[in-house]
RONUBA-124707 format. One record per atom (N, C-alpha, C): x, y, z; residue in one letter; atom name; residue number from 1; chain. Coordinates in pm, 1 decimal. Each point is the difference from the previous one (the first is absolute). Layout:
// RONUBA-124707
        px        py        pz  residuo  atomo  num  cadena
         X         Y         Z        A     CA  NUM       A
...
//
This chain:
// RONUBA-124707
        px        py        pz  residuo  atomo  num  cadena
  -16359.8   -3281.1    1558.9        M      N    1       A
       2.6     121.9      77.9        M     CA    1       A
    -107.2      -7.3     108.8        M      C    1       A
    -125.7       1.6     -35.2        G      N    2       A
    -106.4     -20.0      96.4        G     CA    2       A
     -10.9     107.0     107.0        G      C    2       A
      62.5     112.1     -18.4        R      N    3       A
      -4.4     106.2      99.7        R     CA    3       A
     -93.7     109.6     -50.8        R      C    3       A
     -78.2      56.9      91.1        T      N    4       A
     -95.4     102.0     -41.0        T     CA    4       A
      17.3     125.5      84.0        T      C    4       A
     -49.0     107.5     -54.4        L      N    5       A
       4.5     128.8      66.6        L     CA    5       A
    -108.5       7.7     105.9        L      C    5       A
      37.1      48.4     117.3        S      N    6       A
     -95.6      28.6     106.3        S     CA    6       A
      -9.5     151.9      12.3        S      C    6       A
    -122.9      52.7      -5.0        V      N    7       A
     -22.9     143.5      14.7        V     CA    7       A
     -97.8      19.4     114.4        V      C    7       A
      41.9      78.0     101.1        T      N    8       A
     -85.9      25.8     115.2        T     CA    8       A
       3.4     148.9      33.9        T      C    8       A
    -102.4      43.0      72.6        K      N    9       A
      -2.8     135.8      53.1        K     CA    9       A
      64.2      -3.5     138.1        K      C    9       A
      65.4     110.4      35.0        S      N   10       A
      54.2      15.8     134.1        S     CA   10       A
     -40.2     139.2      47.3        S      C   10       A
     -78.3       4.4     106.5        G      N   11       A
     -50.0     128.7      46.7        G     CA   11       A
     -86.0      65.5    -107.2        G      C   11       A
      -6.7     131.0       1.8        D      N   12       A
     -81.4      73.4     -96.8        D     CA   12       A
      77.3      48.3    -121.4        D      C   12       A
     134.5      -7.2       3.6        L      N   13       A
      78.6      65.8    -103.9        L     CA   13       A
      88.9     -93.4     -81.5        L      C   13       A
      17.6    -124.8      41.8        E      N   14       A
     101.8     -84.3     -62.6        E     CA   14       A
     -56.1    -120.1     -74.7        E      C   14       A
      75.6     -36.7    -102.9        I      N   15       A
     -17.0    -126.1     -70.7        I     CA   15       A
     129.1     -78.1      21.9        I      C   15       A
     -12.1    -127.7      35.9        V      N   16       A
     115.8     -86.2      20.3        V     CA   16       A
      -6.5    -111.6    -104.0        V      C   16       A
     105.4     -10.1     -80.7        M      N   17       A
       8.2    -103.6    -103.3        M     CA   17       A
     117.4     -90.9      32.2        M      C   17       A
     -23.4    -131.2      -8.1        T      N   18       A
     103.8     -97.8      31.8        T     CA   18       A
       0.6    -108.0    -107.4        T      C   18       A
     120.9     -41.0     -38.1        R      N   19       A
      15.7    -106.4     -98.6        R     CA   19       A
     138.4     -59.8      19.0        R      C   19       A
      11.3    -131.3     -11.6        S      N   20       A
     129.8     -67.1       9.4        S     CA   20       A
      48.2     -40.5    -138.4        S      C   20       A
     132.9      -1.6     -13.5        F      N   21       A
      64.0     -34.9    -127.0        F     CA   21       A
     110.9    -100.6      26.3        F      C   21       A
      13.6     -95.4     -90.7        D      N   22       A
     106.8     -99.3       9.9        D     CA   22       A
     127.1      59.5     -59.0        D      C   22       A
      59.2      93.4      75.2        A      N   23       A
     119.5      69.7     -47.4        A     CA   23       A
      67.4      68.6     117.8        A      C   23       A
     130.5      20.2      -9.0        P      N   24       A
      69.3      73.2     105.9        P     CA   24       A
     -44.6     146.2       2.1        P      C   24       A
      -0.5      59.8     118.6        R      N   25       A
     -51.5     136.5       9.3        R     CA   25       A
      84.8      99.7     -77.3        R      C   25       A
     129.5     -24.2     -15.5        A      N   26       A
      83.2      92.1     -78.2        A     CA   26       A
     -51.4       8.7    -144.2        A      C   26       A
     -44.9    -112.4     -55.0        L      N   27       A
     -54.2       0.5    -135.4        L     CA   27       A
    -135.6      70.9      -4.2        L      C   27       A
     -84.0     -22.1     100.1        V      N   28       A
    -129.5      68.6       4.7        V     CA   28       A
      23.6     150.8      12.9        V      C   28       A
      94.9      39.4      84.2        F      N   29       A
      33.1     141.9      15.2        F     CA   29       A
      45.9      57.7    -133.2        F      C   29       A
      89.3     -71.5     -69.0        D      N   30       A
      47.1      46.6    -130.8        D     CA   30       A
    -115.6      14.1     -99.6        D      C   30       A
     -94.8     -92.4       6.4        A      N   31       A
    -114.7       4.5     -92.1        A     CA   31       A
     -83.9     125.8      22.3        A      C   31       A
       5.2      57.2     119.2        W      N   32       A
     -72.1     123.8      32.0        W     CA   32       A
      81.0     124.8     -29.6        W      C   32       A
     132.2     -13.8     -14.5        T      N   33       A
      84.8     119.7      -3.2        T     CA   33       A
      87.8      13.7    -124.5        T      C   33       A
      -2.5     -95.7     -89.5        K      N   34       A
      79.1       8.8    -123.5        K     CA   34       A
     -95.4       9.9    -118.7        K      C   34       A
       8.5     109.8     -75.5        P      N   35       A
     -95.2      22.1    -109.9        P     CA   35       A
     -12.5    -117.7     -96.5        P      C   35       A
     111.7     -63.2     -34.4        E      N   36       A
      -6.1    -110.1     -96.4        E     CA   36       A
     -78.9    -118.4      54.5        E      C   36       A
      -7.4     -13.4     132.8        L      N   37       A
     -79.0    -107.4      60.0        L     CA   37       A
    -144.6      44.0      21.7        L      C   37       A
     -21.8     122.1      44.9        V      N   38       A
    -136.6      51.9      19.4        V     CA   38       A
     -79.1     -14.2    -130.2        V      C   38       A
      62.6      32.1    -112.8        R      N   39       A
     -68.4      -8.4    -130.5        R     CA   39       A
     -51.4    -141.1     -30.4        R      C   39       A
      61.9    -100.0      59.5        R      N   40       A
     -35.5    -139.3     -30.9        R     CA   40       A
    -122.2     -50.3      75.4        R      C   40       A
     -41.9      70.9     107.8        W      N   41       A
    -109.1     -57.1      80.2        W     CA   41       A
    -103.8     100.4      48.5        W      C   41       A
      32.4     127.1       9.2        F      N   42       A
     -87.8      93.6      69.0        F     CA   42       A
    -130.3      23.9     -75.6        F      C   42       A
    -107.7       2.4      73.0        G      N   43       A
    -130.7      35.4     -55.1        G     CA   43       A
     -85.8    -120.8     -32.4        G      C   43       A
    -129.5      27.3     -22.5        P      N   44       A
     -93.7    -108.2     -32.6        P     CA   44       A
      31.8     -62.1    -136.4        P      C   44       A
     -53.9    -117.7     -22.8        R      N   45       A
      14.1     -64.1    -131.6        R     CA   45       A
     -66.2      89.2    -104.6        R      C   45       A
      61.6       6.1    -116.6        G      N   46       A
     -53.2      83.7    -106.9        G     CA   46       A
      55.5     141.9       1.8        G      C   46       A
      77.0      34.2     102.1        W      N   47       A
      63.5     130.5      10.7        W     CA   47       A
     150.6     -17.7     -17.8        W      C   47       A
      63.2      97.6     -63.8        E      N   48       A
     144.1      -2.6     -20.6        E     CA   48       A
      60.8     123.4      65.8        E      C   48       A
     113.3     -18.3      66.6        V      N   49       A
      73.7     113.4      54.9        V     CA   49       A
      77.9      61.3    -116.5        V      C   49       A
     -42.1     119.8     -43.7        V      N   50       A
      64.2      63.8    -115.2        V     CA   50       A
     104.3     102.5      41.5        V      C   50       A
      -6.1      45.8     124.3        E      N   51       A
     104.4      86.2      56.0        E     CA   51       A
      23.3     -44.2     143.3        E      C   51       A
     126.7      -6.3      38.0        C      N   52       A
      33.4     -39.3     137.1        C     CA   52       A
     127.6      72.9      39.7        C      C   52       A
     -14.9      92.4      93.8        E      N   53       A
     114.5      75.2      49.8        E     CA   53       A
      10.4     -24.4     150.5        E      C   53       A
     119.7     -33.5      46.4        I      N   54       A
      23.0     -23.8     142.0        I     CA   54       A
     130.3      66.5      40.7        I      C   54       A
      -8.5      90.5      96.3        D      N   55       A
     115.6      64.4      61.3        D     CA   55       A
       4.4     -50.3     144.0        D      C   55       A
      67.3    -113.5      20.1        L      N   56       A
      -5.0     -73.2     126.7        L     CA   56       A
      91.2      63.5     104.6        L      C   56       A
     -51.8     106.0      61.8        R      N   57       A
      66.8      66.6     111.0        R     CA   57       A
    -107.1      72.8      79.2        R      C   57       A
      23.6      21.4     128.8        V      N   58       A
     -96.3      75.5      79.8        V     CA   58       A
     -13.4     138.8     -62.8        V      C   58       A
    -123.8      39.4     -27.5        G      N   59       A
     -27.1     125.7     -70.0        G     CA   59       A
      -7.9     -17.0    -150.0        G      C   59       A
      44.8    -114.0     -49.4        G      N   60       A
      -9.5     -29.2    -143.2        G     CA   60       A
    -139.6     -49.6     -32.2        G      C   60       A
     -32.2      -0.8    -125.9        G      N   61       A
    -134.8     -38.1     -38.3        G     CA   61       A
      -5.4    -119.7     -92.2        G      C   61       A
    -121.0     -48.3     -16.3        W      N   62       A
     -29.0    -104.1     -98.4        W     CA   62       A
    -126.1      41.0     -74.2        W      C   62       A
      -7.9     -40.1    -127.4        R      N   63       A
    -116.0      33.4     -82.8        R     CA   63       A
     -17.8    -110.1    -103.0        R      C   63       A
    -121.9     -55.2      -4.1        Y      N   64       A
     -33.6    -103.2     -98.0        Y     CA   64       A
    -117.9      49.5     -82.3        Y      C   64       A
      11.1     -15.1    -131.6        R      N   65       A
    -114.8      26.3     -86.4        R     CA   65       A
     -35.0    -132.4     -66.2        R      C   65       A
    -125.2     -41.2      18.1        L      N   66       A
     -48.6    -125.3     -55.9        L     CA   66       A
    -100.2      30.8    -109.8        L      C   66       A
      -6.7     -88.3     -97.8        R      N   67       A
     -97.5      14.6    -107.4        R     CA   67       A
     -64.9    -134.8     -26.2        R      C   67       A
    -130.5       4.7     -19.9        R      N   68       A
     -77.9    -118.8     -35.1        R     CA   68       A
     -12.7      -5.5    -151.5        R      C   68       A
     -34.4    -115.7     -54.3        G      N   69       A
     -12.6     -19.0    -143.4        G     CA   69       A
     -95.8      96.9     -68.3        G      C   69       A
    -103.5      44.9      71.6        D      N   70       A
     -96.8      93.2     -59.4        D     CA   70       A
      46.3     145.5       8.9        D      C   70       A
     124.1      21.6      48.2        G      N   71       A
      54.8     134.6       6.1        G     CA   71       A
     -16.3      70.0     133.6        G      C   71       A
     -83.1     -55.6      88.6        K      N   72       A
     -16.6      62.2     131.5        K     CA   72       A
     134.3      -1.0      73.0        K      C   72       A
      30.7     110.4      69.3        A      N   73       A
     128.2      11.7      70.3        A     CA   73       A
     -23.5      27.2     147.6        A      C   73       A
     101.7     -29.9      79.2        M      N   74       A
      -3.4      22.8     144.2        M     CA   74       A
     142.1      37.9      42.1        M      C   74       A
      13.6     101.6      84.4        V      N   75       A
     130.2      40.8      50.6        V     CA   75       A
      -1.3     -12.4     152.0        V      C   75       A
      99.9     -67.2      53.0        L      N   76       A
      19.7     -13.1     144.6        L     CA   76       A
     137.9      55.3      31.8        L      C   76       A
      11.1      68.6     112.4        Q      N   77       A
     129.7      57.8      34.2        Q     CA   77       A
      12.7      16.5     149.6        Q      C   77       A
     123.9      18.1      44.1        G      N   78       A
      22.3      17.2     141.8        G     CA   78       A
     137.6      56.2      28.2        G      C   78       A
      21.6      31.7     127.4        V      N   79       A
     128.2      49.0      48.4        V     CA   79       A
      41.1     -90.1     115.9        V      C   79       A
     124.1     -50.3      -6.1        Y      N   80       A
      48.4     -89.1     104.9        Y     CA   80       A
      25.7      76.6     130.0        Y      C   80       A
     -52.9     -54.5     109.7        R      N   81       A
      22.2      56.6     132.7        R     CA   81       A
     102.4     -82.4      77.6        R      C   81       A
      -2.0    -132.4     -19.0        E      N   82       A
      95.7     -90.6      66.4        E     CA   82       A
      37.9    -109.8     -97.8        E      C   82       A
     127.0     -38.9       4.9        I      N   83       A
      47.7    -113.5     -79.4        I     CA   83       A
      92.9     -80.6      89.9        I      C   83       A
     -35.2    -123.6      25.2        D      N   84       A
      81.9     -89.8      80.9        D     CA   84       A
      10.3    -131.4     -77.4        D      C   84       A
      94.6      -3.8     -93.2        R      N   85       A
      14.6    -115.9     -87.2        R     CA   85       A
      48.4    -119.5      80.1        R      C   85       A
     -55.3    -116.7     -15.2        P      N   86       A
    -107.7     -42.7     -89.0        P     CA   86       A
    -132.9     -21.7      72.9        P      C   86       A
     -22.9      72.7     109.4        E      N   87       A
    -118.2     -36.7      78.0        E     CA   87       A
    -110.5     103.3       7.4        E      C   87       A
      25.4     126.4     -39.0        R      N   88       A
    -105.6      99.7      22.1        R     CA   88       A
      12.8     117.3     -96.7        R      C   88       A
    -115.0      43.2     -50.5        L      N   89       A
     -11.6     120.7     -82.5        L     CA   89       A
    -120.7      78.2      49.7        L      C   89       A
      16.1     129.5      19.3        V      N   90       A
    -112.2      85.5      36.7        V     CA   90       A
      -3.7     113.4    -100.2        V      C   90       A
    -118.0      24.0     -58.8        S      N   91       A
     -11.3     111.4     -94.0        S     CA   91       A
    -134.9      67.8      13.3        S      C   91       A
      -0.7     128.7     -31.2        L      N   92       A
    -122.8      76.9      -6.6        L     CA   92       A
     -43.7      -7.2    -145.5        L      C   92       A
    -115.7     -63.8     -24.8        E      N   93       A
     -45.0     -29.0    -135.4        E     CA   93       A
    -115.2      90.5     -41.4        E      C   93       A
      -4.3      28.7    -129.1        T      N   94       A
    -112.9      73.4     -56.5        T     CA   94       A
     -41.2     -64.8    -130.6        T      C   94       A
    -127.0      10.3     -29.6        N      N   95       A
     -54.7     -46.5    -127.3        N     CA   95       A
     -32.6     125.1     -78.5        N      C   95       A
      55.8      12.4    -119.0        E      N   96       A
     -17.2     120.6     -80.6        E     CA   96       A
    -147.0      32.1     -27.7        E      C   96       A
     -86.2    -100.6       4.4        D      N   97       A
    -142.3      20.5     -27.7        D     CA   97       A
     -74.9      60.6     118.2        D      C   97       A
      64.4       9.3     116.0        C      N   98       A
     -66.6      50.7     120.3        C     CA   98       A
      44.0     142.0      29.4        C      C   98       A
     -84.2      72.6      68.8        D      N   99       A
      34.0     131.8      52.2        D     CA   99       A
     115.0     -18.9      99.0        D      C   99       A
     109.9      72.3     -19.7        A      N  100       A
     118.7     -17.9      84.9        A     CA  100       A
     -30.5      23.1     147.5        A      C  100       A
     -97.7      82.8      29.6        S      N  101       A
     -29.4      27.8     139.7        S     CA  101       A
     -61.5    -119.3      71.2        S      C  101       A
     -59.1     -91.7     -76.2        E      N  102       A
     -57.5    -116.3      67.4        E     CA  102       A
      42.6    -131.8     -62.4        E      C  102       A
      88.9       5.4     -96.2        G      N  103       A
      40.7    -121.4     -68.2        G     CA  103       A
     131.3     -57.2      45.6        G      C  103       A
      48.6      42.6     117.1        Q      N  104       A
     127.0     -51.9      48.3        Q     CA  104       A
     -22.2    -113.1      99.3        Q      C  104       A
      97.1     -90.3       2.5        A      N  105       A
      -4.6    -111.1      95.3        A     CA  105       A
     143.0     -32.6      40.9        A      C  105       A
      18.1     -37.0     125.2        L      N  106       A
     130.5     -43.3      48.2        L     CA  106       A
       4.8    -152.2      -8.0        L      C  106       A
      90.7     -50.6     -82.6        A      N  107       A
       9.7    -144.8     -22.7        A     CA  107       A
     128.0     -53.5      63.6        A      C  107       A
     -15.6    -102.4      83.0        T      N  108       A
     113.3     -64.4      66.1        T     CA  108       A
       5.3    -145.0     -44.6        T      C  108       A
     108.0     -34.8     -68.6        L      N  109       A
      21.7    -135.0     -50.6        L     CA  109       A
     103.2     -67.7      88.9        L      C  109       A
     -35.1    -119.3      52.3        T      N  110       A
      91.0     -76.3      84.9        T     CA  110       A
      15.6    -139.4     -59.4        T      C  110       A
     124.4     -47.6      -4.7        L      N  111       A
      30.3    -133.2     -53.2        L     CA  111       A
      67.4     -82.6     108.7        L      C  111       A
     -57.1    -117.9      28.0        V      N  112       A
      55.7     -91.6      99.8        V     CA  112       A
      23.1    -134.1     -68.5        V      C  112       A
     123.5     -50.2       9.7        E      N  113       A
      33.0    -127.8     -64.2        E     CA  113       A
      20.3    -108.2     104.9        E      C  113       A
     -63.2    -115.5     -26.6        R      N  114       A
      19.4    -119.6      82.1        R     CA  114       A
      12.4    -119.7     -93.2        R      C  114       A
     114.3     -67.2       7.3        E      N  115       A
      24.7    -121.9     -77.3        E     CA  115       A
     -29.9      19.3    -148.2        E      C  115       A
      47.6     110.8     -55.2        G      N  116       A
     -13.1      24.5    -143.2        G     CA  116       A
    -134.3      53.3     -44.5        G      C  116       A
     -92.4      20.9      92.9        V      N  117       A
    -131.1      55.8     -32.0        V     CA  117       A
      -5.4     141.7      58.4        V      C  117       A
     -33.3      95.9     -84.7        T      N  118       A
      -8.0     139.3      43.8        T     CA  118       A
    -146.0      41.4      11.5        T      C  118       A
     -35.1      50.1     116.7        T      N  119       A
    -134.2      53.3      20.8        T     CA  119       A
       7.5     151.4     -11.5        T      C  119       A
     -77.5      51.2     -93.8        L      N  120       A
      -9.0     142.7     -25.3        L     CA  120       A
    -125.1      52.5      70.2        L      C  120       A
      16.2     104.0      78.8        T      N  121       A
    -113.6      67.1      61.7        T     CA  121       A
       8.2     146.3     -38.9        T      C  121       A
    -106.9      50.6     -57.6        Q      N  122       A
      -5.8     141.8     -34.4        Q     CA  122       A
    -118.3      61.9      73.6        Q      C  122       A
      31.5     100.3      82.6        V      N  123       A
    -102.1      74.2      72.7        V     CA  123       A
     -10.8     136.2     -66.3        V      C  123       A
    -120.8      33.1     -45.6        V      N  124       A
     -22.8     128.4     -66.2        V     CA  124       A
     -96.3      79.7      87.3        V      C  124       A
      46.1     116.9      43.1        R      N  125       A
     -78.6      85.9      89.5        R     CA  125       A
     -47.6     122.5     -77.6        R      C  125       A
    -131.4      16.8      -4.2        Y      N  126       A
     -63.3     109.9     -73.3        Y     CA  126       A
     -36.2     113.2      95.6        Y      C  126       A
     -29.8     115.4     -56.9        D      N  127       A
     -34.5     117.4      80.8        D     CA  127       A
    -139.8      -6.7      59.0        D      C  127       A
     -86.0     -84.0     -57.4        S      N  128       A
    -136.4      -9.7      52.8        S     CA  128       A
     -56.7    -138.9     -26.8        S      C  128       A
     -99.9     -35.8      78.1        K      N  129       A
     -70.8    -127.2     -18.8        K     CA  129       A
     -69.3      -0.8    -136.1        K      C  129       A
     -54.8     113.4     -40.8        R      N  130       A
     -69.5       9.7    -128.7        R     CA  130       A
      93.1     -36.4    -116.1        R      C  130       A
     121.2      54.4       3.5        I      N  131       A
      95.1     -30.0    -107.3        I     CA  131       A
      41.1    -146.6       6.0        I      C  131       A
      30.9     -49.2     121.1        R      N  132       A
      38.7    -141.3      14.5        R     CA  132       A
    -108.9     -91.9     -55.9        R      C  132       A
    -126.4      28.2      35.5        D      N  133       A
    -109.5     -84.3     -46.0        D     CA  133       A
     -21.2      12.8    -151.1        D      C  133       A
      20.0     118.6     -54.4        A      N  134       A
     -12.4      19.3    -145.3        A     CA  134       A
     106.6     -81.1     -73.6        A      C  134       A
     121.0      -3.3      55.4        V      N  135       A
     106.9     -80.2     -61.1        V     CA  135       A
     -38.8    -147.5       1.3        V      C  135       A
     -52.0     -47.9     112.1        L      N  136       A
     -40.9    -140.4       8.4        L     CA  136       A
    -111.2     -32.4    -100.1        L      C  136       A
     -90.3      93.8     -22.0        E      N  137       A
    -112.2     -22.1     -92.1        E     CA  137       A
      39.3      16.3    -146.4        E      C  137       A
     119.2      51.3     -26.2        S      N  138       A
      42.4      31.1    -137.2        S     CA  138       A
      44.7    -121.7     -79.7        S      C  138       A
      11.7    -115.5      61.8        G      N  139       A
      55.4    -116.6     -68.3        G     CA  139       A
     148.1     -17.2      28.7        G      C  139       A
      51.9      79.2      93.3        M      N  140       A
     141.6      -5.2      34.6        M     CA  140       A
      43.6    -141.0      38.6        M      C  140       A
     -82.6     -71.0      75.7        E      N  141       A
      39.7    -133.3      45.5        E     CA  141       A
      25.5     -93.8    -117.7        E      C  141       A
     -86.7       4.2    -100.3        R      N  142       A
      20.2     -84.2    -118.7        R     CA  142       A
     128.0      40.1     -72.9        R      C  142       A
      19.0     131.9     -20.9        G      N  143       A
     118.1      47.0     -72.1        G     CA  143       A
     129.5     -33.3      71.0        G      C  143       A
       4.8      23.8     130.7        V      N  144       A
     120.2     -32.5      77.6        V     CA  144       A
      21.8    -151.2       0.3        V      C  144       A
    -107.7     -75.8      16.1        G      N  145       A
      11.7    -146.2      -1.5        G     CA  145       A
      58.7     -51.5    -130.5        G      C  145       A
     -46.9      54.7    -112.6        E      N  146       A
      54.4     -41.3    -130.6        E     CA  146       A
     146.6      39.2     -12.5        E      C  146       A
      35.8     119.0      48.0        G      N  147       A
     139.7      41.4      -4.0        G     CA  147       A
      87.5     -90.7      84.5        G      C  147       A
     -48.1     -34.6     119.2        F      N  148       A
      77.4     -89.3      85.8        F     CA  148       A
       8.9    -140.8     -59.0        F      C  148       A
    -105.0     -44.4     -70.4        D      N  149       A
       8.4    -128.5     -70.7        D     CA  149       A
     109.8       6.3    -105.9        D      C  149       A
       6.7     111.8     -72.3        K      N  150       A
     104.8      17.9    -101.4        K     CA  150       A
     138.6       2.4      64.7        K      C  150       A
      10.7      61.3     118.1        L      N  151       A
     127.3       1.3      71.7        L     CA  151       A
      39.3    -142.4      39.1        L      C  151       A
     -94.9     -78.8      49.1        A      N  152       A
      28.9    -139.3      36.5        A     CA  152       A
      44.7     -80.0    -122.1        A      C  152       A
     -64.8      23.5    -114.9        E      N  153       A
      38.7     -69.1    -124.0        E     CA  153       A
     142.0      39.7     -40.6        E      C  153       A
      32.2     127.5      13.3        F      N  154       A
     135.2      47.2     -30.4        F     CA  154       A
     101.7     -68.0      91.7        F      C  154       A
     -32.9     -10.1     128.9        M      N  155       A
      91.6     -61.5      95.8        M     CA  155       A
      20.6    -148.9     -29.4        M      C  155       A
    -103.5     -64.6     -52.5        A      N  156       A
       6.7    -143.7     -25.3        A     CA  156       A
      66.3     -33.8    -133.1        A      C  156       A
      14.9     100.3     -87.8        A      N  157       A
      58.6     -24.4    -132.7        A     CA  157       A
     146.0     -37.5      14.3        A      C  157       A
      47.2     -88.0     -88.1        P      N  158       A
     142.2     -35.7       3.5        P     CA  158       A
      84.5     126.3     -18.5        P      C  158       A
     109.2       5.5      71.9        V      N  159       A
      90.4     114.2     -10.5        V     CA  159       A
      79.1     -10.6    -129.6        V      C  159       A
     -12.4     104.2     -82.8        E      N  160       A
      79.0       6.7    -122.0        E     CA  160       A
     115.7      95.0      27.1        E      C  160       A
     111.7     -23.2     -64.8        A      N  161       A
     117.0      84.2      23.0        A     CA  161       A
     -34.7     146.4     -18.6        A      C  161       A
      24.8      76.8     103.6        G      N  162       A
     -17.0     144.8      -9.0        G     CA  162       A
    -143.1      51.3       7.3        G      C  162       A
     -99.2     -84.1      31.1        T      N  163       A
    -138.5      48.5      -0.4        T     CA  163       A
     -50.3      38.8     138.1        T      C  163       A
      70.9     -27.9     103.7        R      N  164       A
     -44.5      42.4     133.0        R     CA  164       A
     104.1      86.4      63.7        R      C  164       A
//
């Protein structure tokens, strides 16, 4: 695999994350939008997706509840604003642990495929520089990186009948 996550700041409000995968973009898109696939890779190592709901339509929502071995839980959720399969997803995201008035972010996921390699770029725009910087300091980069490593491992696994 040998591919790593790049996380950069853009302006005062955005985080830009980029990672390439040895897989067609339709499969990467499905891995983001089908609950049975999200459960296989989403989240840092040591965390399990115990609930995954996806209503893949503009105005529809998604909600993931993750649990770590020590019982700690995390809930992430959002509402889809744009869906352009297989190249773009835009959603307004919230973290249940944050105050809703300042815990929202607009996330734009773009997938570009060249010669069987899909480059995923996710731009997350926060309401303030303070929130954006707090997210960066929270360990988000490590957690997202581990999740993307798990996604790459899933993509590289031999295809079993009916598993993708």
